[in-house]
N, C-alpha and C positions, 0 to 999 in steps of 0.2 A: 290327507289327515296327517297331522304333525303328531309325531311320538312324544308322549307326555314327559319322557325322560331326557328329551333333547336339550343340548346345552344352548345358552344364549347365542353363541356364534353360529349354530345350526339353523337357528330360525330365520324365516324370510325378514328382510328388511324392515317391513312395516312393523312387525312383531318386536323387532330388536328396539325400534325407536319407541314403540309405546311402553315397553318395559323400562327402558332407560328414563324415560319421561316420568313414569311413576316412582322409580326409585329416586330421581331428583325431587320429586315433590314430597315424598316421604322424608327424605333427608332434611329438606328446608322445614317442614313442619316440626319435626323432631328438634331440630336446632332452635327454632322459635319457642318451642315448649321449654326447653332447656334455659334458652336465654332469658325468657320472661319468669323463669322460676316457677312455672306452673307445673303442679304435681296432679296426681290422680284426682284429688279432692278439689282441684282448682275451680275457678269460676269458669263455666262453660261459654258464657258470653264472647271470651276471647277467641273461640274457635269458630272455624266456618260452619255454616248450617249442616253440611254433610257430616263432618265430623261429631258435631254436638249430637245430631241424631243418633249416630252410630254408637257413640258412648252411651247415651241413654238407654238404647236397645240392649247394649252388652250389659249394662248394670242391672236391667230388668232380667234379663236372662240368668245372669249370674245369681241373682235372688232366688229365681225359681229352682235353679240347681243346688243352691244351699238348702232350700227347704226339702227338696227331694232327697238330698244326700242325708239329711238329719232324720227323715222319716225312715229311711232305710237302715240308718244306724241303730235306730230305736228298735226295729224289727229284728235286726241282726242280734242286738243284745238279748231281745226276748226268747229267740231261738237259742241263743247259747245257754241261757237260763234253763230253759226247757231241757236241752241236752245234759246239762249238768245235773238236773233233778232226776233224769232216766239212769244216770250212771251211778246214783246212790242207792 
């Protein structure tokens, strides 16, 4: 079992190569996005299918989290109002 806190140079050669490959791919994709002027609201057709699906899924998840957060904010405001009414 590999320690989760292991540094890159402490990993087996296979995993070092995999991590370097993914870092390189990440750098390349980020460079392409910057070079094309693509922002968060950009056309998803420019991206590979995997990235497109990931972004769509993350946007959906983000929307759910925003809805949950707003509902919790309303609940907190109601509890604060209730506490304020009890203090008077």
